[in-house]
N, C-alpha and C positions, 0 to 999 in steps of 0.2 A: 431597340434591343433585339438581336437575333436570338435564335434557339440555343446556340451553344453558350451565349453569355447568360441566358436565363438559367440553363442547366449548371453552369459554373457558380453562379450566385446561390442557387439552390443547395448545391454541394456544400459551398462555404458556410452557409447558414446552419447546416446540419452538423458539420464539424464543430462549429462555435457552440451549438446546443449541446453536443456531446461532451465537450470539454468543460463547459460550465456545470452541467448536471453531475458529471463524475466528480469534480471538485467538491461540490456541495454534498455528495454522498460520503466522499472520503473523509471530510472533516465533521460530518454529521449535522451540517445545517439542514440537510434532508435526512430525517432520522430513519433509523431501521424500522420496516414496517409501516412508514408514512405513505399515504395515498398521494399520488402525483396527478394533478389535474392539468391536462394540456393546455387548455385555454389559459389557465392562471400563470403557467410557466412562460407561455409565449408572450403574454402581456409584461410580466416581469422582466424578461430577458430582451424583449424588443424584437423577437424573432417570430417567423411564421409558424403557425400550429403544424404544418406539414414538416418543417425542420425539426421541431420537437418531437414529434411522432417518429420520424425516422432515427433521431438519437436514442429515443427510448427502446426502440426495437433493437438497435445495436447494443444497448446497455443490458438489455434483457439476454441477448445472445451471449454476453460476457458474465452473465449471473449477478449483475449489479442491481437489476430491477427484475420484477415478476410481472408477467402479464396475465390477467384473469379475465376469462370470457365475461362480457357485459359489465365488468367492474373496472377496467382500465388498468393502470400501471401503479405499482406500489415499490418502495425500496425494499430489497431483499432483507429479511429479518436476520438478527444475529442470535446465536444460541451457544451454550457451553459445549454441546455435541459437535456443532460445526467448527468451533474453535479447536477442539481436539482433533478432529479429522483434518482440518486445514493445516495445523501445525504439523501433524505426522507426514502429510503428503508434502509439506514445503521442505521438511528435513530430508526427505528421500530425494527430491529434486535438487536441493541445494547441495547435497552430497555429490550427486552425479556431476553437477556443474563444476564443483570445486575440484574433483578428481581429474576432469578433463582440462580445467584451466592450469592445474599444477603440471599436468603432463605436457601441455601444448604452449603455455604462456612464454612470452619472450620478455626481454629486458624492458620493453615499452609497457608491458602488462604489469610488471614489478613496479615500476616508477610510478605508473598511474595508482597503483593500490597504496604504495607509501604516501602519496600526495594526497589521496582521499582520506586516509587514516589521520594525516597531520591536520587536515582541515576539520575532521570530526572531533579530533582531540582538543582543538582550540575553541570550539564553539560551545557555549553553555547549553545544557539541556533544557532548562526553563528560562522563561523571559527574565525574570529577576528573582532574587532571593525572597521577595515578598508575595510571589505568586507561584502557583503550581502549574500554570499554563505552559505546555509544551512550547518551546522555541521554534518557530517554523524554519529558521535558519539551520537548527540542529537536525530537524526532520529531513530536510533536503540533503544535508551533508550525510546523514545516516543512510539515506537511499543511495547516495552516490558511492559511498564506502562499500556497502555490501554488493552493488553492481560491479564495482571495480574488481572486487575479489574473484568474481566468476567470468569477468570480460574475456579471459583467455580461453574460455570454453569454445570447443570447435563445432558445437551443434546449436544452429540457430533455434531450432524447435525447442530444445530444453531451455534455452535462454529466454524465449517468449513464454513458456510455461512458468519459469521461475519468476518473471516479472509480473505475470498475472497473479500468482499466489502471493508474491509479496505485497502487491497492492491491495489484495483482499485482506491481508493480516494487519494493514495499516489502520483499517477501519476500527479494529478492536483497541489499537493503541490510543485513538482519539476518544474511545469511549471510556477510558480510565485514566486517572492521573496517577496510578500506583507507582508507576516507574519513577516518579519524581520524589517519592517518599521512602521507598524500600532501600534496606541496607545491603547494597550490592555495587560492586565496582564494575560498571559496564564498560568503562573506558579500558580496564585491564584485560577485559574478556576480548574486546576488540583487538587489542595490542597483541595478545597470544594468538588469536586467529591469524592475523597478518604475519607474525613471525612463523607460524607453521607453514603458511603458504610459500613465504620467501625461501624457507629451507626445503621446500618441495617435499614435505611430509604430509602426504595425503591422509594417511590414517589418523594422524593427530588432528589435522584440520577438519576431518570429517566428525571425529569425536567432539571437537570443540564447538562446531556449528549445531550438533544435536544438543549439547548442553545448554548452549546460548539460547537457542530457540525454545527449548523445553522450559527453561526458567522463566523466560518471558511469559509463556502461555500459562505456566502455573501460577504466577503472580496475578495475571488478568482473571483467571478462573476463581481464585480465592478472595479476590478484593471486593469488599462491599461497594466500593467507588464506582466499579463497573455497572452494577445493577443500578445504583443510585443515579448515575449519569444517564443511563438508558431510560429511566423512568422519567427524568426530567426533560430530556430531548423529545420523547414521545409526547408528553403533556403539552409542550409548546407547539407541537406540530398539528394538534387537534383543534 
């Protein structure tokens, strides 16, 4: 094996480690605040310690993990203050992206947004009526829908920032099942938002996305399920 092949293999392992660890952080298999032992993760994933270390460094740069001198890495904690800050920042960026998408989006953007809403509308939020566990297919469709609404934005940097904020907010969704129980017509909110975008009504779309994200944040902040789930996940990680 030559040096280039060794480098490519190492890069591939680091990418695999990054994707695996990010997925575990997002769905809270790695709990907020949990310590991450490089040797344990390397054994569990069947990857080299160097690849795990490189992945953790990348995750730290993106605020998914924290690096502490002489203590190694841990998953970035969650808090009510962070959720409030995250929500307000996300609202600002989402509104900027929506205004740009509405101004620059073409018929392909409209078609993609309509298709994304149709898929989201048809997928159940929970796995079944007997469980409150979020349906992974709905989570994926929800991600696609919100991304489709802003896809017409002409600023790659704003889209990158928006995607990062969206991913960070998803951690809070996994920490609470409140959305499955609250008395709220989320589908109607999504439909109204789509309609405003298709009608090129930027002011209405911005007001709707602010209301939509604020409602979700308020539910998560007031739900005892968020705190209970956090305690349970932390206990399992110790």
